C-alpha positions as CSV (number, residue, x, y, z in Angstrom):
1,M,-11.0,16.0,16.1
2,D,-9.1,14.3,19.0
3,K,-5.4,14.0,18.3
4,K,-4.1,10.4,17.9
5,W,-0.6,9.1,17.9
6,W,-1.0,7.8,14.3
7,H,-1.8,11.4,13.0
8,T,1.9,12.3,13.2
9,A,3.2,8.8,12.4
10,T,4.8,7.6,9.2
11,V,4.3,4.0,8.3
12,Y,6.9,1.8,6.5
13,Q,5.6,-1.3,4.7
14,I,7.8,-4.4,4.8
15,Y,7.2,-7.2,2.3
16,P,9.2,-9.7,4.3
17,R,10.0,-12.2,1.5
18,S,11.9,-9.4,-0.2
19,F,13.3,-7.4,2.7
20,N,16.3,-9.2,4.2
21,D,17.3,-12.8,4.3
22,S,19.2,-13.9,7.5
23,D,19.8,-17.5,6.7
24,G,20.8,-17.7,3.1
25,D,17.8,-19.6,1.8
26,G,17.0,-16.8,-0.7
27,I,13.8,-15.7,1.2
28,G,13.6,-12.7,3.4
29,D,12.5,-13.5,7.0
30,I,11.7,-12.1,10.4
31,P,15.2,-12.4,11.9
32,G,16.4,-10.5,8.7
33,T,13.9,-7.8,9.4
34,I,15.1,-7.5,13.0
35,E,18.7,-7.0,11.6
36,K,17.5,-3.9,9.8
37,L,15.5,-2.2,12.6
38,D,18.3,0.3,13.2
39,Y,18.1,1.4,9.5
40,L,14.3,2.0,9.9
41,A,15.0,4.0,13.1
42,E,17.5,6.1,11.2
43,L,14.8,6.9,8.6
44,G,12.6,8.0,11.5
45,I,9.5,5.9,10.8
46,D,7.1,5.2,13.6
47,V,5.2,2.1,12.4
48,I,6.0,-1.0,10.4
49,W,3.2,-2.5,8.4
50,L,4.3,-6.1,8.1
51,S,2.8,-8.0,5.1
52,P,1.6,-11.5,6.0
53,V,3.9,-13.8,7.9
54,Y,1.3,-16.4,8.9
55,K,1.5,-20.0,7.9
56,S,0.7,-20.3,4.2
57,P,1.2,-22.5,1.2
58,N,2.2,-19.3,-0.7
59,D,-0.2,-19.5,-3.6
60,D,-0.5,-15.7,-3.3
61,N,2.6,-14.9,-1.3
62,G,1.1,-15.2,2.1
63,Y,-2.3,-13.7,1.5
64,D,-3.6,-17.3,1.5
65,I,-3.4,-18.2,5.2
66,S,-3.6,-21.8,6.4
67,D,-3.0,-21.0,10.1
68,Y,-3.6,-17.5,11.6
69,Y,-1.8,-18.5,14.8
70,G,1.4,-19.8,13.2
71,I,4.4,-18.3,11.5
72,M,5.4,-19.4,8.0
73,D,8.4,-21.7,8.3
74,E,10.4,-19.7,5.7
75,F,10.0,-16.6,7.8
76,G,10.9,-18.0,11.2
77,T,9.1,-18.8,14.5
78,M,6.6,-17.3,16.8
79,E,9.5,-16.5,19.1
80,D,11.1,-14.5,16.2
81,M,7.9,-12.6,15.8
82,E,7.7,-11.8,19.5
83,R,11.3,-10.6,19.4
84,L,10.6,-8.4,16.4
85,I,7.7,-6.8,18.3
86,E,9.8,-6.2,21.4
87,E,13.0,-5.0,19.6
88,A,10.9,-2.6,17.5
89,K,9.2,-1.3,20.6
90,A,12.6,-0.5,22.1
91,L,13.2,1.7,19.1
92,N,9.7,3.4,19.5
93,I,8.5,1.5,16.4
94,R,5.1,-0.1,16.4
95,I,4.1,-3.1,14.3
96,I,0.8,-3.5,12.5
97,M,0.0,-6.7,10.7
98,D,-2.1,-7.7,7.6
99,L,-5.5,-8.9,8.6
100,V,-6.8,-11.2,5.8
101,I,-10.3,-12.2,6.7
102,N,-12.1,-12.2,3.3
103,H,-10.6,-15.6,2.5
104,T,-8.3,-18.3,3.8
105,S,-6.1,-20.9,2.1
106,D,-7.9,-24.0,0.9
107,E,-5.4,-25.7,3.2
108,H,-6.8,-24.0,6.3
109,P,-8.4,-26.6,8.6
110,W,-11.7,-24.9,8.3
111,F,-11.8,-25.4,4.6
112,V,-10.4,-28.9,4.8
113,E,-13.4,-29.8,7.0
114,S,-15.8,-27.7,5.0
115,R,-15.3,-29.6,1.8
116,K,-15.7,-33.0,3.4
117,S,-19.6,-33.0,3.3
118,K,-22.6,-30.8,3.0
119,D,-23.5,-31.3,6.6
120,N,-20.1,-30.7,8.1
121,P,-20.2,-28.1,10.8
122,Y,-17.7,-26.0,9.0
123,R,-19.5,-26.1,5.7
124,D,-21.1,-22.8,6.2
125,F,-17.8,-21.1,7.0
126,Y,-17.4,-20.8,3.3
127,I,-19.7,-20.0,0.3
128,W,-21.0,-23.2,-1.4
129,R,-23.6,-23.3,-4.1
130,D,-25.1,-25.7,-6.6
131,G,-24.6,-25.1,-10.3
132,E,-26.7,-26.2,-13.2
133,D,-24.6,-27.0,-16.3
134,G,-21.8,-24.7,-15.0
135,P,-20.9,-22.2,-12.3
136,P,-23.8,-20.6,-10.2
137,S,-23.1,-17.1,-11.7
138,D,-20.7,-15.3,-14.1
139,I,-18.8,-13.5,-11.4
140,R,-15.1,-13.3,-12.4
141,S,-12.0,-13.8,-10.2
142,V,-9.7,-10.8,-9.7
143,F,-6.9,-13.2,-10.8
144,S,-8.7,-14.1,-14.1
145,G,-11.2,-16.9,-14.8
146,P,-14.5,-17.8,-13.0
147,A,-14.9,-17.0,-9.3
148,W,-16.4,-20.5,-8.8
149,E,-14.5,-23.8,-8.5
150,Y,-16.2,-27.1,-8.8
151,D,-15.4,-29.6,-6.0
152,D,-15.9,-33.3,-6.9
153,E,-16.2,-34.4,-3.3
154,T,-19.6,-32.9,-2.7
155,G,-20.7,-31.9,-6.2
156,Q,-20.9,-28.2,-5.4
157,Y,-19.0,-25.0,-6.3
158,Y,-17.2,-22.9,-3.8
159,F,-16.6,-19.1,-4.2
160,H,-13.2,-17.5,-4.6
161,L,-12.8,-13.9,-5.6
162,F,-9.0,-14.4,-5.9
163,S,-7.1,-17.7,-6.5
164,K,-9.0,-21.0,-6.4
165,K,-6.7,-21.8,-3.5
166,Q,-8.2,-18.8,-1.6
167,P,-11.8,-19.7,-0.8
168,D,-13.9,-16.8,0.5
169,L,-15.1,-16.9,4.1
170,N,-18.8,-16.5,4.8
171,L,-18.8,-13.7,7.4
172,H,-22.6,-13.9,7.7
173,N,-21.9,-17.0,9.8
174,D,-21.7,-15.9,13.5
175,G,-19.1,-18.7,14.2
176,V,-16.8,-17.3,11.5
177,R,-16.8,-13.8,13.0
178,K,-16.3,-15.1,16.5
179,E,-13.2,-17.1,15.4
180,L,-11.9,-14.0,13.6
181,H,-12.4,-11.8,16.7
182,K,-10.6,-14.3,18.8
183,M,-7.7,-14.3,16.4
184,M,-7.4,-10.5,16.3
185,N,-7.4,-10.4,20.1
186,F,-4.6,-12.9,20.1
187,W,-2.3,-10.7,18.0
188,L,-3.2,-7.5,19.8
189,E,-2.4,-9.1,23.1
190,K,1.0,-10.1,21.6
191,G,1.7,-6.4,21.4
192,I,1.1,-5.4,17.9
193,S,-0.5,-1.9,17.4
194,G,-3.2,-2.6,14.8
195,F,-4.1,-4.0,11.4
196,R,-4.0,-3.2,7.7
197,M,-7.2,-4.9,6.6
198,D,-6.9,-6.7,3.3
199,V,-9.9,-6.1,0.8
200,I,-12.0,-5.3,3.8
201,D,-14.8,-3.8,1.7
202,L,-15.7,-7.4,0.5
203,I,-16.6,-8.9,3.9
204,G,-20.2,-8.0,3.7
205,K,-20.8,-9.4,0.2
206,E,-24.0,-11.0,-0.9
207,V,-23.0,-13.4,-3.7
208,D,-26.4,-14.5,-4.6
209,K,-27.4,-10.9,-5.3
210,G,-24.2,-10.1,-7.2
211,V,-23.2,-7.6,-4.4
212,L,-19.5,-7.9,-3.8
213,T,-18.3,-4.6,-2.3
214,D,-20.1,-2.5,0.3
215,G,-22.6,-5.1,1.1
216,P,-25.4,-4.1,3.6
217,M,-23.7,-5.9,6.5
218,L,-20.2,-4.4,5.9
219,H,-20.5,-1.5,8.3
220,P,-22.3,-3.6,11.0
221,Y,-19.5,-6.1,10.8
222,L,-16.8,-3.4,11.1
223,K,-18.6,-1.9,14.1
224,E,-18.7,-5.4,15.7
225,I,-14.9,-5.8,15.2
226,N,-14.4,-2.4,16.8
227,E,-16.6,-3.3,19.8
228,K,-15.4,-6.9,20.3
229,V,-11.7,-6.2,19.6
230,L,-10.3,-2.8,18.7
231,A,-11.9,-0.7,21.4
232,K,-9.9,-2.5,24.0
233,F,-6.5,-1.4,22.6
234,D,-4.8,1.8,21.6
235,V,-4.3,0.8,17.9
236,M,-4.5,2.1,14.3
237,T,-6.4,0.5,11.5
238,V,-6.3,1.0,7.8
239,G,-8.7,-0.7,5.4
240,E,-7.9,-1.7,1.8
241,T,-11.0,-0.5,0.1
242,P,-10.6,-0.5,-3.7
243,S,-14.2,0.7,-4.3
244,A,-14.1,3.5,-1.8
245,T,-15.4,7.0,-2.6
246,T,-15.0,10.0,-0.4
247,D,-18.6,9.6,0.8
248,S,-18.0,5.9,1.8
249,A,-14.6,6.8,3.3
250,K,-16.4,9.1,5.7
251,L,-18.5,6.2,6.8
252,Y,-15.5,4.0,7.3
253,T,-13.3,6.7,9.1
254,A,-15.6,9.2,10.9
255,P,-14.3,8.9,14.5
256,E,-17.8,8.8,16.0
257,R,-18.8,5.8,13.9
258,N,-16.2,3.5,15.6
259,E,-15.2,1.5,12.5
260,L,-11.7,2.2,10.9
261,D,-9.1,5.0,11.3
262,M,-8.4,5.4,7.6
263,V,-8.7,3.6,4.3
264,F,-6.6,3.1,1.2
265,T,-8.2,4.9,-1.7
266,F,-7.5,3.4,-5.1
267,E,-8.9,6.3,-7.2
268,H,-5.6,8.0,-7.9
269,M,-4.0,4.6,-8.7
270,S,-6.3,4.0,-11.7
271,L,-5.6,7.2,-13.5
272,D,-3.1,5.7,-15.9
273,E,-5.5,2.9,-17.1
274,V,-8.2,3.0,-19.7
275,E,-11.5,3.5,-17.8
276,G,-13.5,0.3,-17.5
277,E,-10.7,-1.9,-19.0
278,G,-8.7,-2.6,-15.9
279,K,-5.1,-2.1,-14.8
280,W,-3.5,-3.7,-17.9
281,A,-5.0,-1.3,-20.4
282,L,-2.5,1.6,-20.2
283,K,-2.9,5.3,-20.8
284,P,-0.7,8.3,-19.9
285,L,-1.3,10.1,-16.7
286,E,-2.9,13.5,-17.0
287,L,-1.7,15.7,-14.2
288,K,-4.9,17.7,-13.9
289,E,-6.8,14.5,-13.2
290,L,-4.3,13.5,-10.5
291,K,-4.5,16.9,-8.9
292,A,-8.3,16.8,-8.9
293,V,-8.5,13.4,-7.3
294,L,-6.0,13.9,-4.6
295,S,-7.4,17.3,-3.8
296,K,-10.9,15.9,-3.6
297,W,-9.8,13.5,-0.9
298,Q,-7.9,16.2,0.9
299,T,-10.8,18.6,1.1
300,E,-13.8,16.3,1.5
301,L,-12.3,14.2,4.3
302,Y,-10.9,17.2,6.2
303,G,-12.4,17.2,9.7
304,Q,-14.7,14.3,8.9
305,G,-12.3,11.4,8.5
306,W,-8.6,10.7,7.9
307,N,-6.5,10.2,4.8
308,S,-3.9,7.6,4.1
309,L,-1.1,8.8,1.7
310,Y,0.7,6.4,-0.6
311,W,2.3,6.0,-4.0
312,N,3.6,2.5,-3.6
313,N,2.8,-0.9,-2.0
314,H,3.4,-4.6,-2.7
315,D,0.6,-4.5,-5.4
316,Q,1.7,-1.3,-7.2
317,P,4.6,-0.6,-9.5
318,R,7.5,1.6,-8.4
319,I,6.3,5.3,-8.5
320,V,9.6,6.7,-9.8
321,S,9.2,4.5,-12.9
322,R,5.5,5.1,-13.1
323,W,5.0,8.8,-12.7
324,G,8.5,10.0,-12.3
325,N,11.6,9.6,-14.4
326,D,13.8,6.6,-13.6
327,G,16.5,7.7,-15.9
328,E,18.4,11.0,-15.9
329,Y,16.1,12.6,-13.3
330,R,15.5,9.6,-11.0
331,V,16.7,11.3,-7.8
332,K,15.0,14.7,-8.5
333,S,11.7,13.1,-9.5
334,A,11.6,10.7,-6.6
335,K,12.2,13.6,-4.2
336,M,9.5,15.6,-6.0
337,L,6.9,12.8,-5.7
338,A,7.8,12.3,-2.0
339,T,7.4,16.0,-1.3
340,V,4.0,16.3,-3.0
341,L,2.6,13.4,-1.0
342,H,4.2,13.9,2.4
343,M,3.1,17.5,2.7
344,M,-0.5,16.6,2.5
345,Q,-2.9,15.8,5.3
346,G,-3.1,12.2,6.4
347,T,-0.8,9.3,7.4
348,P,2.0,8.6,4.9
349,Y,3.1,5.1,3.9
350,I,6.5,4.4,2.5
351,Y,7.0,1.0,0.7
352,Q,10.3,-0.7,1.2
353,G,12.9,0.6,-1.3
354,E,10.8,3.7,-2.2
355,E,13.1,5.7,0.1
356,I,16.1,4.9,-2.1
357,G,14.3,5.3,-5.4
358,M,14.1,1.7,-6.5
359,T,12.7,1.2,-10.0
360,N,10.6,-1.2,-12.0
361,I,12.1,-4.5,-13.2
362,H,12.1,-5.7,-16.9
363,F,12.6,-9.4,-16.9
364,D,13.2,-10.7,-20.4
365,D,11.9,-14.2,-19.6
366,L,8.4,-14.8,-18.3
367,E,9.9,-17.6,-16.2
368,D,11.5,-15.0,-14.0
369,Y,8.2,-13.6,-12.9
370,R,6.6,-15.0,-9.7
371,D,3.3,-13.2,-9.3
372,I,0.2,-15.3,-9.8
373,E,-1.7,-12.3,-11.2
374,T,1.0,-11.6,-13.8
375,L,1.2,-15.2,-14.9
376,N,-2.5,-15.6,-15.2
377,I,-3.0,-12.4,-17.2
378,Y,-0.2,-13.5,-19.6
379,K,-2.0,-16.8,-20.2
380,E,-5.4,-15.1,-20.6
381,K,-4.2,-12.4,-23.0
382,T,-2.2,-14.9,-25.0
383,E,-5.4,-17.1,-25.4
384,Q,-7.2,-13.9,-26.6
385,G,-4.6,-13.3,-29.3
386,T,-2.9,-10.3,-27.7
387,P,0.7,-10.1,-29.1
388,H,3.5,-11.0,-26.6
389,E,5.1,-7.6,-26.9
390,D,1.9,-5.8,-25.9
391,I,1.3,-8.1,-22.9
392,M,4.9,-7.6,-21.7
393,K,4.6,-3.8,-22.0
394,S,1.7,-3.9,-19.6
395,I,3.5,-6.3,-17.2
396,Y,6.6,-4.1,-17.3
397,T,4.5,-1.1,-16.4
398,K,1.9,-2.5,-13.9
399,G,3.0,-6.0,-12.8
400,R,3.2,-6.6,-9.1
401,D,6.6,-8.1,-9.2
402,N,7.9,-4.6,-9.9
403,A,7.5,-4.0,-6.2
404,R,8.7,-7.4,-5.1
405,T,12.3,-7.6,-6.2
406,P,14.6,-7.7,-3.2
407,I,15.7,-4.6,-1.3
408,Q,19.0,-3.4,-2.7
409,W,21.1,-3.1,0.4
410,N,24.6,-2.7,-1.1
411,G,26.6,-3.4,-4.3
412,S,27.6,-7.0,-3.4
413,E,26.2,-10.1,-5.0
414,H,22.4,-10.2,-4.9
415,A,22.5,-6.6,-3.5
416,G,23.3,-7.9,0.0
417,F,19.8,-9.3,0.3
418,T,20.9,-12.9,0.6
419,T,24.0,-15.2,0.5
420,G,21.9,-17.7,-1.4
421,V,19.9,-17.6,-4.6
422,P,17.0,-15.0,-4.2
423,W,13.5,-16.3,-4.7
424,I,13.0,-13.6,-7.4
425,K,15.9,-12.0,-9.2
426,V,17.4,-8.7,-8.0
427,N,17.1,-5.6,-10.2
428,P,20.4,-5.3,-12.1
429,N,20.7,-1.7,-11.2
430,Y,21.5,-2.6,-7.6
431,T,25.2,-1.6,-8.0
432,E,24.1,2.0,-8.5
433,I,20.9,2.1,-6.4
434,N,21.3,0.8,-2.9
435,V,21.0,1.6,0.7
436,E,24.7,1.8,1.4
437,K,25.2,4.5,-1.2
438,A,22.1,6.4,-0.1
439,L,23.2,6.5,3.5
440,A,26.6,7.9,2.5
441,D,25.2,10.7,0.3
442,E,23.6,13.6,2.2
443,Q,21.8,14.6,-1.0
444,S,20.2,11.2,-1.6
445,I,16.6,10.3,-1.8
446,F,16.9,8.6,1.6
447,H,17.9,11.8,3.4
448,H,15.1,13.7,1.7
449,Y,12.6,11.2,3.0
450,K,14.1,11.3,6.4
451,K,13.7,15.1,6.5
452,L,10.0,14.8,5.3
453,V,9.3,12.2,8.1
454,Q,10.9,14.6,10.7
455,L,9.0,17.6,9.4
456,R,5.7,15.9,10.1
457,K,6.7,15.4,13.7
458,E,7.7,19.1,14.1
459,H,5.0,21.0,12.3
460,E,1.3,20.7,13.2
461,I,0.3,22.5,10.0
462,I,1.4,19.4,8.0
463,V,-0.7,17.2,10.2
464,Y,-3.8,19.3,10.8
465,G,-3.7,22.2,8.3
466,E,-6.4,22.8,5.8
467,Y,-5.6,22.1,2.1
468,E,-6.2,24.3,-1.0
469,L,-5.3,23.4,-4.5
470,I,-3.9,26.3,-6.6
471,E,-3.0,26.2,-10.4
472,A,-5.7,23.5,-10.8
473,E,-5.7,23.8,-14.6
474,H,-1.9,23.9,-15.1
475,D,-0.7,20.9,-17.2
476,E,2.7,20.7,-15.5
477,I,2.7,22.2,-12.0
478,F,1.1,20.7,-8.9
479,A,0.8,23.5,-6.3
480,Y,-1.2,23.7,-3.1
481,V,-1.2,25.5,0.2
482,R,-1.7,24.3,3.8
483,R,-3.1,26.6,6.4
484,L,-3.3,26.4,10.2
485,G,-4.1,29.5,12.2
486,E,-1.8,32.2,11.0
487,E,0.6,29.9,9.3
488,T,0.7,29.1,5.6
489,L,2.8,26.6,3.7
490,L,3.1,26.7,-0.1
491,V,4.1,23.5,-2.0
492,V,5.2,23.9,-5.7
493,A,6.2,20.9,-7.8
494,N,7.0,20.5,-11.5
495,F,5.9,17.0,-12.6
496,Y,7.9,16.9,-15.8
497,D,11.4,17.5,-17.3
498,R,10.2,20.8,-18.8
499,T,10.7,24.3,-17.3
500,P,7.3,26.0,-16.6
501,K,7.0,29.3,-14.8
502,F,5.2,29.6,-11.5
503,T,3.8,32.9,-10.5
504,L,2.4,33.4,-7.0
505,R,-1.2,34.6,-7.3
506,E,-2.7,37.6,-5.6
507,G,-3.8,37.0,-2.0
508,F,-0.5,35.4,-1.0
509,S,2.5,37.2,0.3
510,A,6.1,36.3,-0.6
511,K,7.4,38.7,2.0
512,N,9.7,37.0,4.5
513,A,9.1,33.6,2.9
514,E,11.4,30.7,4.0
515,I,12.2,27.5,2.3
516,V,11.2,24.4,4.4
517,I,12.5,21.7,2.0
518,S,13.5,21.5,-1.6
519,N,15.0,19.0,-4.0
520,Y,17.4,21.6,-5.5
521,D,20.1,23.3,-3.4
522,D,19.5,26.6,-4.9
523,S,15.7,27.0,-5.2
524,P,14.6,30.6,-5.3
525,K,14.4,32.2,-1.9
526,S,11.1,33.8,-2.8
527,P,8.1,32.0,-4.4
528,E,6.9,35.2,-6.1
529,Q,8.0,34.0,-9.5
530,I,9.9,30.8,-10.2
531,D,11.3,29.3,-13.4
532,L,11.0,25.7,-12.3
533,R,13.6,23.3,-13.3
534,P,12.9,19.6,-14.2
535,Y,11.0,17.9,-11.4
536,E,11.8,20.7,-9.0
537,A,9.8,20.7,-5.8
538,V,10.0,23.3,-3.1
539,V,8.0,24.0,0.1
540,Y,7.8,27.6,1.4
541,R,6.6,28.9,4.7
542,L,4.9,32.2,3.7
543,G,5.4,35.3,5.7
544,Q,2.6,37.5,6.9
545,G,1.5,40.8,5.3
């Protein structure tokens, strides 16, 4: 496999609305992001994934784009965006942007024209169908309700897999794809270094056949994007592919296929939900399932594709609240989870606030929530007769606003995020959990993440080594080894607040072992036999012989 710059890189996702507000209007913005570049340089990250900053009416927090070539007024100007690219570059930080091409806003000029008449030249840019006594099919929107919206103007339905204000584009139209290629070239020529491609596995859909993901034209369209756009630049791409399996991920990411560099797998993110019932139907995580899923991706993509590594993003709850312990062992469990992930093969992604151990939010009043998915599911479940307490338990656990409360910069009012009233309330624990405190404490979660980021730059074994799961059947310990040439790393992590015993199995030598990183100051010098403490995680370089 050819070595690429993004193999050793760590990506930091910024959700700009909640990152840093420079002008006191309560909404994070691009100048605010520029103000914090030195902080990101201190963490050591190489790439910023910037969630959408394009012009948008904000029905889905920027994922409903009304102008791909403009910047949302709340976030700043194109000049601000150009300055962000340049100032980040000066710190050796690249920018990748969200590419949202499955749908636009219903306020995009293409759709405004499309809905005017059936013979409008833009009509076929979107998916319009007749319906007899109701919608053309029973396909449901991800955000609840039918995926078809009736339009009085022309007496037809248009298709929207997300909000009704997010009509799906018809990528089978050559004109649509040409416009999208033009737009992508525009941004890459501005100096960005790639794209995170939103729900990219939907762009080949065949609605009339009920085929939504992995449509027959998906891979040809991705190859076309590569040929017409990406191949001209030294960039990285990551596709959001909720339906991906390891087999399909090889098709997306095999270097010789010239499609994408990596994809986001969702398989591990669904392990705490009742199978077939969706994210709101909760069940406890079983560690053996998590180990099996992550290990499958590590081994099956090795040498054939490339992994992305993540616990958090703008759509997922905070990992320390989800699979860690956000109470007594918040610091230890956050470090443990980071260690397990960052020592694997692939490109790691850190979501803003993860590096200081930010936690889920419990708003008492539904009015304090902002996410359209959360508000829709509350309405739907209430109409179905689900008790308020049960709905709120699911929202507290899985709601997307858990990730969207403002970054907690310091202990001042509104956590130093804004001098105004924040667009969504700050988590009340900001006085204890904030960047200022984390930077001042050498034992903080931040400094642990900083060391993990640096280790990936220094040790090829972390980037390119083979992976082997050990202790596959253990209910409490996640342990694996990485190998490259004569070098071996051993990762041992206790996922719970209990105290299991780890015994190094035959075939591995504890002689001359060295600790690479640990979340306890006094972890045993030898991994031969360890009485693990709550959430302990330690990485050893094993000696030879």
